[in-house]
N, C-alpha and C positions, 0 to 999 in steps of 0.2 A: 136457453139460459146463457149459453156462450155468446149468442148474438147480442143479448141485452148487456152483458158485461163489456163486449167490444164497443157497443154504441156509447156506453157510459165513459169508457176510456177515451173515446174519440170526440166526445162532445165539448162544445165551447164552454158550457157552464162548469163542467168538471175542471177545465183549465183555469177558469177564473177563480174557482174555489181553491185550487192548488196555489195560485199566486197569492191569494189572500192569506192562506196558511203559512206560506214562506215569509211573507211580510210580518205576520203576527209573531212567528217564532224568532225572527231576527230582532224584532222590537223587544221581546222578552229577554233575549240574550244580551242586549245592551244594558239591561238592568241586573242580570244575573252575574255578569263578569265584573270583578273589581278592577281598579286601576292597574294593579300589578299584573293580573292575568291578561288584561287587554293589551298591555305592553308586550307580554310574551307572545300573544297571538299575532301581533303586528310584526314581530321580529323573527318569525320563522315560517317555513312553508306550512300550509294548512294541514296536510296529512301528518306531518311531524307533530304538530300541536295536538291533533285529535288523538294520536297514539299515546302521547305523554299525559294528556289532561285526564283527570278522573271523570268517569261517566256522569257524576252528579254535577260537574261543571260544564261538560260539553254535550249534554243530551240534546239541547235545542239545536245544535249545529248538525248532529247526526240526523235528527228528524228533518231539518231543512234540506240536507243533501238527498234524503229519501224522497221528499216531495218534489225536489228539482228533477230527480231522475224520472219520476212519474210525469212531470210537466214536459220533459223532453220526449217521452213516449207519446204523450198526448199531442204534442206538436207534430211529430212524424205522422201519426195516424190521421190527424186533421188534414195535413198536406196531401196524403195519399188519397183520402176521400175526395178532396177538392179536385185533384188532378184527374181522377177517374170520371168526373162529371163532364158533361159537354161544355165547350167553351162559351157558347152563347154569342152575344153581340160584341162583347169586350175584345179589344185587341190582345195580341199575344203578350205584349209588354205588361199591360195592365193585369192580365191573368196571372203572370209570373211574379208580379211585385209582392203579393203577400207571401209567396213561397220563398222569395229572396229574404224577406224579413225573418221567416221561420228558420231558414238555413243560417242566417246571421246569428240568431239567438243560440242555435245548437253549436255553432263554431265557437262562440264566446264561452259557452258552458264547458265545451271540450277543452278549450284553451286553459281555463282555470283548473280543470282536472289534471291536465298534463303538467302544469306548473306546480300544482300541489304535490304531485308524485315525484317529479324530477327536478324541482326547483331548489334553489339554494339561496340563503340570506344570512349574512354575518356582519356584525358591526365591529369596527376596529378603530383604535385611537391612533392618529397619525401626527407626525411632526415633520418639519422641513428636513429634507435629506433622507427620510425614511424610505425603505424599499418594501413594497407589498408583494409577497409571493403569490402568484396566481397558478392556475392549473398547468399552463404550458408557457409560462413566462413571468415577467415581473413588471411592476409599475413603480416608478420613482416619483416621490412627492418633492417637486422642485421648490415650490413656494406656496405659502399660505397667506392670504390677504383678507382683511376685514375692514369695514367702515363703521365708525362709531358715531352715533347721533349725539345731539346736544345733551341728552339726559344720561349719557354714558352707556347706552345699550348698543349692541351690535345690530346694525340695520341691513348690512349686506356682507357677503363673504364669498370667497372663491379659492380654488386651489389649482395651481399649474402642475400638470403631471406629464410624464413621458414613459411610454411602455418600452419593452425590450426590442421592438421593431423600429424604434426611433420616432414613433408617432407622438406628437405633443398635442395636448389639449388643455382647456380651462374648464373646470367643473364649477358650476354655480347651482343654486337651488333650482330644481326642476330642469337642469341641463347636465345630464350625466355624461360620463366618458365610457366608451365601450371598447373592450379589448379581449380577444380570445373568447368571445361569446359571453363575457361577463360585463355587467354594468356597474360602474362605480358612482355612487351618489354621495354628495357632501351634505351632511346634516347640520353641522355646527362648527364654528371656529371661535376659539377663545384666544385673546391676546395676552392675558395676564394670568399667572405670573410668567408664562412663556407661551409661544404660539403652539396651540394644539388644535386638532380638528377631529371630528367624529365622522367616519366614512362608512357607508354600508356597501357591501359587495353582493350583487344580485345575479342569479342565473334564472332566466324566465324562458324555458323552452316553449311555452305556449304563446309567446308574444306575437309571432307571425299569424297563428290561427286567430287570435283575438283581433288583430288588425283586419284580417280578411272578413271576419264576422261583422265587425263594426261597419266596414264599407258596404257589405251586402245589406245590412239593416238600414243604413242611411239611404242607399239607392232605392230600396223598396218603399221606404217612407216618403221620399221625395216624389216618386211616381204616383203613389196613392193620393197624396195631398194635392199634387198638381191636377190630377184627374177630377178630384172633388171640387176644386176651385173652378175648373173648366165647366163642370156641370152647373155650378151655381151662377156663373156668369152667362 
């Protein structure tokens, strides 16, 4: 019986069912959450939201996390079974490529878990000359700039900042400024009735793990696809 249970946990079909279940639950969650609760979820670390949100609102996310945990276990068991088999004719790089993809997935999942537990996210309203107090220093907002289109809407914006170490930088959409392990993201700038901006301060302790996981996943994919094209040609 234990052997059958183990074979089920390590099977590819079980992994596919888990992925389908996670996809379905996330789709349900997109309809369950209202606009206000969705904004709250996007403005704080995942674990903080899960603790504060009522179970009737966050049940789908709890189930998604449980299925992802099983999917992680399934990934580890599949890799262990594959490594225990004989290598066959395939080269070492090709044999390791799927396991690199598995390791990349696990690292990305771990990165999100680390960030959800130890992460930090807060939005603040800033103006020119304002000083933001960080964990071990400060950041001065030297200048706010915005470009207005023909129809009167802001089309581009930026902020010039300087931290307590004298490092100066310009923050634009998708171009944050990092200081003391925190990321500063500029979300909006308004020119009237006075220059004001909305800035988000992030701490993402899992960012390094996510980058390593993404690189492993990409390398594994490239090797598998290259090998497949080589066989077809």
